[in-house]
C-alpha positions as CSV (number, residue, x, y, z in Angstrom):
1,M,0.0,0.0,0.0
2,L,1.2,3.5,-0.8
3,A,1.4,6.2,1.9
4,R,-1.0,8.4,0.0
5,V,-3.5,5.6,-0.2
6,A,-3.2,4.9,3.5
7,E,-3.7,8.6,4.3
8,N,-6.7,8.9,2.0
9,V,-8.4,5.8,3.6
10,Y,-7.7,7.1,7.1
11,W,-9.1,10.5,6.3
12,L,-12.0,9.1,4.4
13,A,-13.2,7.4,7.6
14,R,-12.7,10.6,9.7
15,Y,-14.5,12.8,7.2
16,L,-17.5,10.4,7.0
17,E,-17.7,10.2,10.8
18,R,-17.4,14.0,11.1
19,A,-20.2,14.6,8.6
20,E,-22.5,12.2,10.5
21,N,-21.6,13.7,13.9
22,M,-22.4,17.2,12.6
23,A,-25.8,16.1,11.3
24,R,-26.5,14.5,14.8
25,L,-25.5,17.6,16.7
26,V,-27.6,20.0,14.7
27,N,-30.7,17.8,14.9
28,V,-30.4,17.1,18.6
29,N,-29.7,20.7,19.5
30,A,-32.9,21.8,17.8
31,N,-34.8,19.3,19.8
32,L,-33.1,20.5,23.0
33,L,-34.3,24.0,22.4
34,L,-37.8,22.8,22.0
35,D,-37.7,21.0,25.4
36,L,-36.4,23.9,27.5
37,P,-38.0,27.1,28.5
38,P,-36.5,30.2,26.8
39,E,-34.6,31.4,29.9
40,Y,-32.6,28.1,30.0
41,R,-32.0,27.5,26.3
42,P,-28.3,27.2,25.5
43,G,-28.6,28.5,22.0
44,W,-26.5,27.5,19.0
45,L,-23.1,28.9,19.7
46,A,-22.2,25.8,21.8
47,L,-22.1,23.8,18.5
48,I,-19.4,26.2,17.2
49,D,-17.4,25.6,20.4
50,I,-17.8,21.8,20.1
51,T,-16.3,21.8,16.6
52,G,-13.5,24.2,17.7
53,S,-14.3,26.7,14.9
54,R,-15.2,29.8,17.0
55,G,-12.2,31.7,15.6
56,L,-13.2,31.0,12.0
57,F,-16.9,31.8,12.6
58,D,-16.0,35.1,14.3
59,A,-13.6,36.0,11.5
60,R,-16.4,35.6,9.0
61,E,-18.4,38.2,10.8
62,K,-21.5,36.0,10.9
63,R,-24.4,36.7,13.3
64,P,-24.6,34.2,16.3
65,E,-28.1,33.3,15.2
66,E,-29.6,29.9,14.4
67,R,-29.8,30.4,10.6
68,D,-26.2,31.6,10.2
69,I,-24.8,29.0,12.6
70,V,-26.7,26.0,11.0
71,H,-25.6,27.1,7.6
72,F,-21.9,27.5,8.8
73,L,-22.0,24.0,10.3
74,T,-23.8,22.2,7.5
75,A,-23.5,23.9,4.2
76,D,-20.5,26.3,4.2
77,L,-17.8,24.9,2.0
78,D,-15.4,27.5,3.3
79,N,-15.6,25.9,6.7
80,P,-13.4,22.8,6.6
81,G,-15.4,21.2,9.4
82,S,-18.8,21.7,8.0
83,M,-21.0,18.7,7.0
84,L,-20.8,19.5,3.3
85,S,-17.1,20.1,3.4
86,S,-16.5,16.8,5.1
87,L,-18.7,15.0,2.6
88,H,-16.9,16.7,-0.2
89,S,-13.5,15.7,1.1
90,A,-14.7,12.2,1.8
91,R,-15.9,11.9,-1.8
92,E,-12.6,13.3,-3.2
93,N,-10.7,10.7,-1.2
94,A,-13.0,7.9,-2.3
95,R,-12.5,9.0,-5.9
96,T,-8.8,8.3,-5.6
97,L,-9.5,5.0,-3.9
98,R,-11.6,3.4,-6.6
99,D,-9.3,0.4,-6.8
100,V,-9.4,-0.1,-3.1
101,L,-13.1,0.4,-2.2
102,P,-16.0,-1.8,-3.3
103,N,-17.9,-0.3,-6.2
104,E,-21.1,-0.1,-4.1
105,V,-19.4,2.2,-1.6
106,W,-18.3,4.7,-4.3
107,E,-21.7,4.6,-6.0
108,H,-23.6,5.2,-2.8
109,M,-21.3,7.9,-1.6
110,N,-21.5,9.7,-5.0
111,E,-25.2,9.5,-5.1
112,L,-25.6,10.7,-1.5
113,F,-23.3,13.7,-2.0
114,M,-25.1,14.8,-5.2
115,E,-28.5,14.5,-3.5
116,I,-27.4,16.4,-0.5
117,K,-25.7,19.2,-2.5
118,E,-28.9,19.6,-4.6
119,R,-31.4,19.6,-1.8
120,L,-29.3,21.4,0.9
121,P,-30.6,25.0,0.3
122,E,-34.3,24.2,0.7
123,A,-33.8,21.3,3.2
124,L,-32.2,23.5,5.9
125,S,-35.5,25.3,6.6
126,K,-36.9,24.6,10.1
127,R,-39.7,22.6,8.5
128,N,-37.6,20.2,6.5
129,R,-34.3,20.2,8.5
130,F,-35.0,17.2,10.8
131,N,-36.0,14.7,8.1
132,F,-33.2,15.9,5.8
133,L,-30.5,15.4,8.4
134,Q,-32.0,12.1,9.4
135,R,-31.6,11.0,5.8
136,I,-28.0,12.0,5.9
137,I,-27.4,10.0,9.1
138,R,-29.0,6.9,7.6
139,G,-26.9,7.4,4.5
140,M,-23.7,7.6,6.6
141,Q,-24.8,4.5,8.5
142,T,-25.4,2.7,5.2
143,L,-21.9,3.5,4.1
144,T,-20.5,2.2,7.4
145,G,-22.3,-1.1,6.8
146,Q,-21.2,-1.3,3.2
147,L,-17.6,-0.8,4.1
148,E,-17.6,-3.4,6.9
149,G,-19.7,-5.8,5.0
150,T,-18.1,-5.8,1.6
151,M,-14.5,-4.7,2.1
152,S,-11.7,-7.2,2.5
153,H,-10.2,-7.2,6.0
154,N,-6.9,-5.9,4.8
155,D,-4.6,-3.0,5.7
156,A,-7.0,-0.5,4.0
157,L,-9.8,-1.6,6.3
158,T,-7.5,-1.4,9.3
159,L,-6.6,2.3,8.4
160,L,-10.3,3.0,7.9
161,M,-11.1,1.7,11.4
162,L,-8.3,3.7,13.0
163,G,-9.7,6.9,11.5
164,R,-13.3,6.2,12.4
165,N,-12.6,5.4,16.0
166,L,-10.1,8.2,16.6
167,E,-12.6,10.7,15.2
168,R,-15.4,9.3,17.4
169,A,-13.2,9.6,20.5
170,D,-12.3,13.1,19.6
171,M,-16.0,14.2,19.0
172,T,-17.3,12.5,22.2
173,S,-14.7,14.3,24.3
174,R,-15.6,17.6,22.7
175,I,-19.4,17.1,23.2
176,V,-18.9,16.2,26.9
177,D,-16.6,19.2,27.5
178,V,-18.8,21.8,26.0
179,R,-22.2,20.4,27.1
180,S,-21.1,19.9,30.7
181,A,-19.6,23.4,31.0
182,Q,-22.7,24.8,29.5
183,L,-24.9,23.0,31.9
184,L,-23.0,23.6,35.1
185,S,-22.5,27.3,34.5
186,T,-26.3,27.8,34.7
187,D,-27.1,28.6,38.3
188,A,-30.5,30.4,37.7
189,P,-33.2,29.5,40.2
190,G,-35.4,26.7,39.1
191,F,-32.9,25.2,36.7
192,Q,-32.4,21.9,38.5
193,P,-35.6,20.2,37.1
194,F,-34.2,20.7,33.6
195,E,-30.7,19.2,34.3
196,T,-31.8,15.8,33.3
197,I,-32.9,17.1,29.9
198,H,-29.3,18.4,29.2
199,W,-27.7,15.0,30.1
200,L,-30.4,13.3,28.0
201,N,-29.5,15.6,25.1
202,L,-25.8,14.7,25.5
203,L,-26.6,11.0,25.3
204,K,-28.8,11.5,22.2
205,S,-26.0,13.5,20.5
206,L,-24.1,10.2,20.6
207,S,-27.2,8.0,19.9
208,G,-26.5,6.5,23.3
209,Y,-29.7,6.9,25.3
210,Q,-31.1,3.4,24.9
211,M,-27.8,1.8,25.4
212,Y,-27.2,3.9,28.5
213,R,-30.5,2.7,30.0
214,L,-29.7,-0.9,29.1
215,S,-26.2,-0.7,30.6
216,Q,-26.8,1.5,33.7
217,R,-30.4,0.6,34.5
218,T,-30.7,3.9,36.4
219,R,-32.1,7.4,35.9
220,V,-30.1,9.9,33.8
221,S,-27.6,11.7,36.0
222,R,-24.3,13.5,35.6
223,S,-22.1,10.9,37.3
224,A,-23.6,7.9,35.4
225,V,-23.6,9.7,32.0
226,L,-20.0,10.8,32.4
227,E,-18.9,7.2,33.3
228,F,-20.9,5.8,30.4
229,V,-19.7,8.1,27.5
230,L,-16.1,8.3,28.7
231,R,-15.2,4.9,30.0
232,D,-17.8,2.3,29.0
233,L,-16.1,-0.6,27.3
234,Q,-19.2,-1.8,25.3
235,F,-20.7,1.4,23.9
236,P,-19.1,2.1,20.5
237,R,-19.0,5.9,20.9
238,A,-17.5,5.9,24.4
239,C,-14.0,7.4,24.4
240,L,-12.3,4.4,26.1
241,F,-14.0,1.9,23.8
242,C,-12.8,3.9,20.8
243,L,-9.3,4.0,22.0
244,K,-9.3,0.3,22.7
245,E,-10.5,-0.3,19.2
246,V,-7.7,1.8,17.8
247,E,-5.3,-0.3,19.9
248,H,-6.8,-3.5,18.5
249,F,-6.4,-2.5,14.9
250,L,-2.9,-1.0,15.4
251,Q,-1.7,-4.3,16.6
252,A,-2.3,-5.7,13.1
253,L,0.1,-3.2,11.5
254,P,3.9,-3.1,11.4
255,R,5.9,-0.3,12.9
256,S,3.2,0.4,15.4
257,T,5.3,0.2,18.6
258,A,5.7,3.9,19.2
259,V,2.0,4.6,18.5
260,L,0.9,1.8,20.7
261,G,3.0,3.3,23.5
262,S,1.2,6.7,23.1
263,L,-2.2,4.8,23.0
264,E,-1.4,2.9,26.1
265,E,-0.7,6.1,27.9
266,A,-4.1,7.5,26.7
267,C,-6.0,4.4,27.8
268,S,-4.2,4.3,31.1
269,F,-4.9,8.0,31.7
270,L,-8.6,7.6,31.0
271,G,-9.0,4.3,32.7
272,S,-7.6,5.6,36.0
273,A,-9.6,8.9,35.9
274,Q,-12.7,9.3,37.9
275,P,-14.7,11.9,35.9
276,A,-17.9,11.4,37.9
277,T,-16.2,12.8,41.0
278,L,-14.8,15.9,39.4
279,D,-16.1,19.4,39.6
280,Q,-16.4,21.3,36.3
281,P,-12.9,22.9,36.2
282,A,-11.3,19.6,37.0
283,L,-13.4,17.8,34.4
284,H,-12.5,20.4,31.8
285,E,-8.8,19.9,32.6
286,L,-9.2,16.1,32.3
287,L,-10.9,16.5,28.9
288,D,-8.2,18.9,27.7
289,R,-5.5,16.3,28.6
290,L,-7.5,13.6,26.9
291,Q,-7.7,15.7,23.7
292,L,-3.9,16.1,23.8
293,H,-3.5,12.3,24.1
294,I,-5.8,11.9,21.1
295,I,-3.8,14.4,19.1
296,T,-0.6,12.6,20.0
297,V,-2.0,9.2,18.8
298,H,-3.0,10.8,15.6
299,E,0.4,12.3,15.0
300,G,2.0,9.0,15.8
301,I,-0.2,7.3,13.1
302,A,0.7,10.0,10.6
303,Q,4.5,9.7,11.3
304,S,4.4,6.0,11.0
305,Y,2.2,5.5,8.0
306,F,2.0,8.7,5.9
307,P,5.2,10.5,7.0
308,L,5.0,13.2,4.3
309,R,2.2,14.7,6.2
310,A,3.6,14.1,9.7
311,G,3.6,17.2,11.9
312,V,0.4,18.5,10.4
313,S,-2.4,18.5,13.1
314,G,-5.3,16.5,11.9
315,Q,-8.3,17.8,13.9
316,S,-9.6,19.9,11.0
317,Q,-7.2,19.0,8.2
318,M,-8.0,19.6,4.6
319,Q,-5.9,17.2,2.6
320,F,-3.6,18.1,-0.3
321,S,-4.5,16.7,-3.6
322,S,-2.8,13.4,-4.5
323,D,-0.8,15.2,-7.2
324,E,1.1,17.2,-4.5
325,R,2.7,14.2,-2.9
326,Q,5.2,11.6,-4.0
327,K,4.4,7.9,-3.8
328,V,6.0,6.4,-0.7
329,T,5.9,2.6,-0.2
330,L,4.0,1.6,2.9
331,F,4.2,-1.6,4.8
332,A,7.4,-2.7,3.1
333,E,9.1,-5.9,4.1
334,T,10.4,-4.6,7.5
335,P,10.2,-6.3,10.9
336,S,6.8,-6.0,12.5
337,G,6.7,-3.1,15.1
C-alpha cells in the first residue's frame, strides 16, 4: 500500500464520521431548544465551540443566530469542518481509492453527495431540516455497513477503522466538555428540574440513550452519564471503547510500537480517571488532557504510515490533492513493530 493511499483511507473514515456527527449535533440541539423554556436554552453557539471553529466563525463576521450557525456547520464549503465540506473531502478521497473500495461504496457515496448538494438549500429550513438530516445520518450508516460488510479485512480496512474510532473519541470528548460546561454554568433559580434534559441531550447526541438505559439501569444523572460516555467498554462511541478499538487495529500493523505506547498512555490515563467525582474545572482539565492524548496518537499514526504529512495537526485537516505528494511505499518488508 502507498502512503498516500493509506492517508486517504484514514481521512475518508474521519470525514465520513465527522459529517455524520455534525448532522446529529444540529438535529439534537434543535430538539433540546424545544424541550427547554426560553430562559434556560443554551442557543446554537455551543455547537461552534464543540467543533473548535469559533475563531473562523467570528472572522467571517457572521451573526450568532440559528440560521447563520446552522448554515456554517452544515452547508458552508469555506468551513473545513462543515458537514458539506466533510462529505466533499470524503468523496474526493473515495474518488482516488476506486481500486481499493468496493464499487457499491463509491456509487452510494457519490449519489448521496449529489443528492445532499442539490437539496441542501431548501432542506435547511426549520420545517424540512430534521427529516433531511436524518436522511444523511441513515446514508452515513449505510456507508458504514457497506464498508464493513463488503471490504476485505486488509490493511486498508485497518486504516479505515483507525480513522473512524479516533474521530469518534475526539468528538465524544468535545461534546462532553462543552455540554457539561454549558450545563453547570447555569445557576439560575429553578434550573435543576431541567438538568436531566441536558444530560439526556448529550446521550442523544451520541445515539446512546437506549444503550445507556440498558447498561446503567438507572435514571439519567451527571455521574452515570460521564462514566458511560467516557469509560464504558461496550458502547461504540464511548472514548475508552474507541481508544481500545484503535489499539486492537494498530496491533495488526507493522511499525506500530511507538503509536501503541502513546495509545497505552491515553488508555491508562482515561482508565484511571474518575470523571464522575470531578467538579467542572477539573473535568475540563481532564478532557483537555484527553484531547492532547488523542492528538498525540493521531500524530503517531501520521508519522508511522504517511510521513510526508507528519507534523500536520489532523483535527480539521483539509488534505492536499494526490498530485502534491510523492508515492512512498508503505508496509514494506520490514520487521513488525
